[in-house]
C-alpha positions as CSV (number, residue, x, y, z in Angstrom):
1,X,-0.4,-0.2,0.0
2,X,1.3,3.5,-1.3
3,X,1.6,6.1,1.1
4,X,-0.9,9.2,1.3
5,X,0.7,12.7,0.2
6,X,0.5,14.8,2.9
7,X,-1.8,17.3,2.7
8,X,-0.9,20.7,0.3
9,X,2.4,19.1,-0.4
10,X,2.6,21.8,-3.6
11,X,1.6,24.6,-1.3
12,X,4.2,24.1,0.9
13,X,7.0,23.7,-1.8
14,X,5.9,26.6,-3.2
15,X,6.1,28.6,0.3
16,X,9.4,27.0,1.2
17,X,10.9,28.4,-2.0
18,X,8.9,31.7,-1.5
19,X,10.4,32.1,1.8
20,X,13.5,31.3,0.7
21,X,13.1,34.1,-2.0
22,X,11.6,36.1,0.4
23,X,14.5,36.5,2.5
24,X,16.5,37.0,-0.4
25,X,15.4,40.2,-1.4
26,X,15.2,41.9,2.5
27,X,18.8,40.9,2.7
28,X,19.5,42.6,-0.8
29,X,17.5,45.8,0.5
30,X,18.8,45.8,3.8
31,X,22.0,46.1,2.3
32,X,21.2,48.7,-0.4
33,X,21.4,47.0,-3.4
34,X,18.5,46.4,-4.6
35,X,18.2,50.8,-4.5
36,X,21.5,51.1,-6.0
37,X,20.1,49.1,-8.9
38,X,16.3,50.9,-9.5
39,X,18.4,54.7,-8.8
40,X,20.8,53.7,-11.3
41,X,18.0,53.2,-14.1
42,X,16.5,56.2,-15.0
43,X,14.5,54.3,-18.1
44,X,13.0,52.3,-15.1
45,X,12.6,49.3,-16.3
46,X,14.1,47.7,-13.8
47,X,11.0,48.5,-11.8
48,X,9.1,47.4,-14.7
49,X,10.7,43.7,-14.3
50,X,10.2,43.5,-10.6
51,X,6.4,44.6,-10.7
52,X,5.4,41.9,-13.3
53,X,7.9,39.1,-11.7
54,X,5.6,40.2,-8.7
55,X,2.3,40.5,-9.9
56,X,3.6,36.7,-11.7
57,X,4.4,35.3,-8.2
58,X,1.0,35.9,-6.5
59,X,-0.2,33.5,-9.7
60,X,1.4,31.2,-8.6
61,X,0.8,31.5,-5.0
62,X,-3.3,30.9,-6.0
63,X,-2.4,28.2,-8.5
64,X,-0.1,26.4,-6.1
65,X,-2.9,26.8,-3.4
66,X,-5.8,25.6,-6.1
67,X,-3.7,22.5,-7.3
68,X,-2.9,21.7,-4.0
69,X,-6.9,21.6,-3.1
70,X,-7.4,19.5,-6.1
71,X,-4.5,17.3,-5.0
72,X,-6.4,16.7,-1.9
73,X,-9.4,15.9,-3.4
74,X,-8.2,13.1,-5.7
75,X,-6.6,11.4,-2.5
76,X,-9.6,12.1,-0.7
77,X,-11.6,10.0,-3.4
78,X,-9.0,6.9,-3.0
79,X,-8.6,6.8,0.5
80,X,-12.6,6.7,0.6
81,X,-12.7,3.8,-1.9
82,X,-10.0,1.9,-0.6
83,X,-11.2,2.3,3.2
84,X,-15.1,2.3,2.7
85,X,-15.1,-0.2,0.0
86,X,-17.2,1.8,-2.1
87,X,-17.1,2.3,-5.7
88,X,-17.9,5.8,-6.9
89,X,-21.2,6.2,-9.2
90,X,-23.3,8.8,-10.1
91,X,-26.1,11.1,-8.5
92,X,-28.3,13.5,-10.1
93,X,-25.1,13.9,-12.2
94,X,-22.4,14.2,-9.3
95,X,-20.0,11.9,-8.6
96,X,-20.8,9.9,-5.1
97,X,-19.1,7.5,-2.6
98,X,-21.1,5.6,-0.5
99,X,-23.7,8.4,1.1
100,X,-21.3,11.4,0.3
101,X,-21.2,13.7,-2.9
102,X,-17.3,13.9,-3.6
103,X,-16.2,17.6,-3.4
104,X,-16.6,19.4,-6.2
105,X,-13.1,19.2,-8.3
106,X,-11.4,18.5,-11.1
107,X,-11.0,15.3,-10.4
108,X,-14.5,14.8,-9.1
109,X,-16.1,16.0,-12.6
110,X,-13.6,13.9,-14.7
111,X,-14.3,10.8,-12.6
112,X,-18.4,11.5,-13.0
113,X,-18.5,12.3,-16.6
114,X,-16.3,9.3,-17.6
115,X,-19.0,7.6,-15.6
116,X,-21.9,9.2,-17.1
117,X,-20.4,8.0,-20.7
118,X,-19.7,4.3,-19.5
119,X,-23.5,4.7,-18.0
120,X,-24.9,5.2,-21.5
121,X,-23.3,2.5,-22.9
122,X,-21.6,3.9,-25.3
123,X,-20.1,1.3,-27.9
124,X,-16.8,-0.5,-26.7
125,X,-15.0,1.0,-29.5
126,X,-15.8,4.6,-28.9
127,X,-14.6,4.4,-25.8
128,X,-10.7,4.5,-25.2
129,X,-11.1,7.9,-27.8
130,X,-13.9,9.2,-25.2
131,X,-12.0,8.7,-22.1
132,X,-8.8,10.4,-24.5
133,X,-10.8,13.4,-25.5
134,X,-11.4,13.6,-21.3
135,X,-8.1,13.3,-20.1
136,X,-7.3,16.0,-22.3
137,X,-9.5,18.5,-21.8
138,X,-8.3,17.6,-17.9
139,X,-5.0,18.0,-18.7
140,X,-5.5,21.9,-20.0
141,X,-7.8,22.4,-17.0
142,X,-4.9,21.8,-15.2
143,X,-2.2,23.7,-16.6
144,X,-3.9,25.5,-19.5
145,X,-3.4,28.7,-16.9
146,X,0.4,28.7,-16.7
147,X,0.5,29.4,-20.6
148,X,0.2,32.8,-19.1
149,X,2.7,32.4,-16.7
150,X,5.7,31.3,-19.2
151,X,4.5,33.9,-21.4
152,X,5.8,36.3,-18.7
153,X,8.5,34.7,-18.0
154,X,10.2,35.0,-21.3
155,X,8.8,38.5,-21.1
156,X,11.0,39.3,-18.3
157,X,14.3,37.9,-20.1
158,X,13.5,40.2,-23.2
159,X,12.6,43.4,-21.1
160,X,15.9,42.4,-19.4
161,X,17.4,42.5,-23.0
162,X,16.0,45.6,-24.3
163,X,17.5,47.3,-21.5
164,X,20.6,46.2,-22.6
165,X,20.3,47.8,-25.9
166,X,18.8,50.7,-24.8
167,X,21.6,50.9,-22.1
168,X,24.5,50.4,-24.9
169,X,22.7,53.2,-27.0
170,X,23.1,55.7,-24.3
171,X,26.6,54.9,-24.1
172,X,27.4,55.4,-28.3
173,X,24.7,58.5,-27.7
174,X,26.9,60.0,-25.4
175,X,30.2,59.4,-27.5
176,X,28.6,60.6,-30.7
177,X,28.1,64.0,-28.9
178,X,31.7,65.1,-28.4
179,X,32.5,68.2,-29.3
180,X,35.8,68.3,-27.9
181,X,38.7,66.7,-25.7
182,X,38.1,68.9,-22.1
183,X,38.3,67.5,-18.9
184,X,34.8,68.7,-18.6
185,X,33.6,67.1,-21.7
186,X,35.6,63.9,-20.9
187,X,33.8,63.2,-17.4
188,X,30.9,64.3,-18.8
189,X,30.8,61.8,-21.4
190,X,32.2,58.8,-19.0
191,X,29.1,60.0,-16.5
192,X,26.5,59.1,-19.2
193,X,28.5,56.2,-20.3
194,X,28.1,55.0,-16.7
195,X,24.6,55.4,-16.8
196,X,24.6,53.9,-20.1
197,X,26.6,50.9,-18.7
198,X,24.1,50.5,-15.6
199,X,21.2,50.6,-17.1
200,X,22.1,47.9,-20.0
201,X,23.8,45.5,-16.7
202,X,21.3,46.2,-14.0
203,X,18.0,45.2,-16.5
204,X,20.3,42.4,-18.0
205,X,20.8,41.1,-13.9
206,X,17.3,41.6,-13.0
207,X,15.1,40.6,-15.9
208,X,17.6,36.7,-15.9
209,X,17.0,36.4,-12.2
210,X,12.9,36.8,-12.9
211,X,12.8,34.6,-15.5
212,X,15.0,32.4,-13.8
213,X,12.9,32.4,-10.5
214,X,9.2,32.7,-11.9
215,X,10.8,29.7,-14.2
216,X,11.3,27.4,-11.4
217,X,7.7,28.3,-10.2
218,X,5.6,27.4,-12.6
219,X,7.8,24.0,-13.5
220,X,6.9,23.3,-9.9
221,X,3.6,24.1,-10.8
222,X,3.8,22.0,-14.0
223,X,4.8,19.1,-12.5
224,X,1.9,19.6,-9.6
225,X,-0.6,19.5,-12.3
226,X,1.0,16.8,-14.1
227,X,0.9,14.7,-11.1
228,X,-2.7,15.4,-10.5
229,X,-3.7,14.1,-14.2
230,X,-1.8,11.0,-13.7
231,X,-3.3,10.7,-10.0
232,X,-6.6,10.8,-11.6
233,X,-6.4,8.5,-14.6
234,X,-4.9,6.1,-12.4
235,X,-7.9,5.8,-10.0
236,X,-10.0,6.0,-12.9
237,X,-8.2,3.3,-14.7
238,X,-7.5,0.6,-11.6
239,X,-9.8,1.9,-9.3
240,X,-13.3,3.0,-10.8
241,X,-13.3,1.3,-15.0
242,X,-12.8,-2.1,-13.3
243,X,-15.9,-2.1,-10.9
244,X,-18.6,-0.6,-13.4
245,X,-20.0,-4.1,-14.6
246,X,-21.3,-5.0,-11.2
247,X,-22.4,-1.4,-10.9
248,X,-26.4,-0.7,-10.9
249,X,-26.2,3.2,-11.2
């Protein structure tokens, strides 16, 4: 007998990562590193990248909580079936185990749809296709909202590269404006070149860090969504469908 997963395992994993991230950000702020980055960037691209990262991280938190609840639901369904020896069935279009309605969730809707297909007595040669289509729908519902997050992950990297280009443009613009090689003119040019270099390096650094950290979060969410689909389909294949011939609905 396999050991059941702890409740909200995915959420706990994300919280562990978020705690380390918040601590690292606090250390950087306490040492004045973030303040230097934002003050040295007149384009404000670093701030835009940071705000996008924070917004996407909040979305990751919401998705981690949602997927954790879905995983808890399929674990509860498996536990009820194993402990109470009740095969799931349909009642008024909802999944029922024993005398209790299963909580409204992606696994419950998926299992109820499969039961409805089989109770409709679909042709045997079409049942596998219908099951595969329902599995595709389940996978899309579990992972579909992450596509926006992956877009933002790539966007952060592109904004960082955009900042690099802008920084070099500022540097070259300051050089092209030299009319003489007086000490004051050279000092002004060097100052402008320093600003351009700061923009290029800071935006690139913030964009790369934000993209990597956000990508790790969405990778964690994708693995959680894959586990949700795998556990639900495994339950349907091993514990749900084989008992249907003996059910009376």
